[in-house]
N, C-alpha and C positions, 0 to 999 in steps of 0.2 A: 616513507609514502610522501610522494610530492603534494603539495599543497597548491590547490588550484583557486584562484581569485574570480569571482563571477561579479560582471559588471552590475550595477546599478541602474536602473532605469528610472528617471524622472516621472513620479505621478504614477508608478503603477500599481499603487493600490495593494491591498491584503492578497487578494488571489495572487498577483504576480509574484509578491514574497513567497506564497506557499510554493507557487511552483518551482521557484528558484531553488529552495529547500529541498523540494522532491529532487530535482535534478541533481542537487548535490549529495545527496543520499544515494541516488543511483550510480554515481561516480565514485564515492567511496567504497561502495559494494563491490563494485566492477574492479577497483584496485585492490580490494582483499581479497577476492577471487583469483585476481591474477596472481597475487603474491604466492598464494597456498596452492594453486592447482594449474600454475604454469601458463597463464594465458586461455585457459578452458572456461572462461566465465561464463555463468548462464544468461543466454539472451534477455536483453531488456524488453521486455512486453507490457509498456505501461497501460494499466488499464484505466486510469482517474488522472485526466490532464486537464487543468484548470483552463489554459487557453484555447480547448476545443469549443468551450460553452459560447464563443463569439468573438468577431474581430475586433481587433485592439484599434482604438480610434483617436484621431485628434480632433477636438473641436475649437474654432477661434471665431474671433469675431473680426470682420474687415470693414465695420463703418454700415453701409445698409444691407449687409447680408451676412449670415453665419456661413463658415465653410466645416464642413465634415468629412474627415479624411479615414477611411477604415482600410484595413490590411486583408485582402482576402486571395494571398495567393494561391494558385493553383484551381482557383473556382473560375469556371466558364460564366462569364457575364449573363448568359442566358438561365444560368441557375440561383441568379441572386433576383429576391423579390424586396422591394423596397417600399414600405407605407410612409408616408409624410403627413403629419398631422399638425395641428397649431404650435402646441407644445412639446413634441417628440416625435423620434423618427424610428421607424422598427427595420431591420435589415435581415433577412432570411435567406438562407443557402444550403448548398450542398455541395461537399469536398468530395468527388468522386475517386475511387481508386483506378488507377491506369491500366494496370494488370492485377490477376488473381495469383498471390504466392501461398502456398501452404504455411501456416503458422509454423509448424515443425523446422522449417528452412530458413527461419528468421534468426539473427544473432541481435538485430536490434531492431525495433520498430516505434519511432518517435514521431511519425508525422500522423495527424489526425484525419480520418475520413468519417463523412457522414453529415448529417443535419446540423446547423447550427442557428441560433437566433440571438439578437441583440437588441433591446429596447433603450434608446437614448434621450434622456429627459432633456430638454433644451431651455437655456437660460432667459429666452425671451420669446414673444409669441413671432411666428412666421407666417407666410402666405404660402399654403400647401401647394395652390395651381401653379405657382410660379417656381418652382423648385426644379433643378437641372440636375442629371448626375451624370458621370462620364467613368471609363475604366481605364488605367493603362498601367501597363507593368505589375498587376496584381494589387493595385491600388485604386479604391473605388474614391472617387472626390463628389460630394452633394454641395452645390450652393444653393443656400437657404435664404431668399429673399426674406427681410425682417417687414413683419407686420407694422404698419403705422400707430405709434401709440396715441392712445385717446387723446383727442383735442380738448376737451374737460377736464380739467384737473382737479376739477372737486368744488363743492359749492360750500362756502363757510355759513356754519347754523348757529345763531344767535342764542342763548339760554335763557330762557326764561324764568324769572325767579316767582316763587309762588307767596 
């Protein structure tokens, strides 16, 4: 049996690790079935897929604004709903099937379909009314201008001794 190495993603978190383990088990099972049944392996119809819970994102700071990029391949921009709050962003959408195929005709079914939602907490407050969104090649990009930090740094209070 040949061994396949899986690339490690930076900051993929526990769900990415579980998804990679699931993929490796699926490949191992296919190899075993191919060995014993000469290529007549059972179709892989994945029921549970961590990555279908929401788009994978990058969030980074560019000085006066945060930039959030979300992978949403195969999603029509009209099917994406974005809610921007001062301390978080919620992205909802739906991946639609482009054609209907009966389950018994599948050999592999790895693409996810259906609704998704992801809430992303932000590290700093932003100005929701000034947020902008764009979509190109399956990547949703949000520009989130930072709110100005409070001008008052606090007040020193003296302790009274009794």
